[in-house]
C-alpha positions, 0 to 999 in steps of 0.5 A: 450516520458515521462519525469518528474522531482522529489524531492526524500525524505529519506522515498522513496517517490517522489514528482513532481518538476519543475522550475519557474523563477530560483526557485524550486517548488513542485507540489501540488495535487490541481495543485498549487505549493509550495517551496521545504521543507527540510522535508515532513512527515517522510522523509528528502530531499535527491536529485532532479532527473528525470524519463525519458522513451524515445520514441520507436526506439530512438537510444542509442546515442540520449538517452544518449544525452537526459539523459545528457541534463536532468541531466544538467537541474536537476542541476539548481534546488536549494535544500532546506536549512537544518534547524539549529536544526532538530526535531527528526524523530518519531519511526514508527517501532515497538520495536521488543526486548523482554521485560522481566517480573520481575523474580519470586522468585527462577526462573532462567533467562531462565525461566524468558525469556521463560515466558516473550516470552510466555506472549508476544506471547499471547498478539500478538495472542490476537491482531491478533485475535482482528484485524481479528474479526474487519475485519470480522465484517467490511466485513459483508454484509449489508441487501441491499447486502443480498437482492440483492444476494437473487434476483440474486439467485431467477433469476438464479433458474427461468432460470434453471427451464425453461431449465429443460426438461418437463415430467417424463424423458426418454420417458418410461412412468409411471410404467417402471421398469428397 
């Protein structure tokens, strides 16, 4: 059986929670505890909950009783206080709207839109190519890796040489004309 209580935040993340002396706390990575904050990163507190995986062979009525007890235990958790003034959540998602360039003299609105989309596409393509080149450079093998690969190749070739049959082949001798 596995059971864990958690605090759910609006960005979809779950943080381990527990009760101690009637107070709600979050588990920290170093094994300590901290009071449950209203905001963690980009997410605001939503609710407390639990994850329960019953042991195999548990009857459905027993599972339901356990879930009811765990839900009653979750009700004992105290949610954090919402601050009077909340700082705005930063926009982490990119703006996907098309930003129109200045219209050239005598240019139609359709031409302006097409030119703006083309410019945006060229910028996006250049960004993708730059990211690809950066990843490609980051994945280049080091001199040590190249030396290790050469050593493995040398060993494989020597093993293959040992396995080849000796002699001129076929047992026909020199001068055989087929």
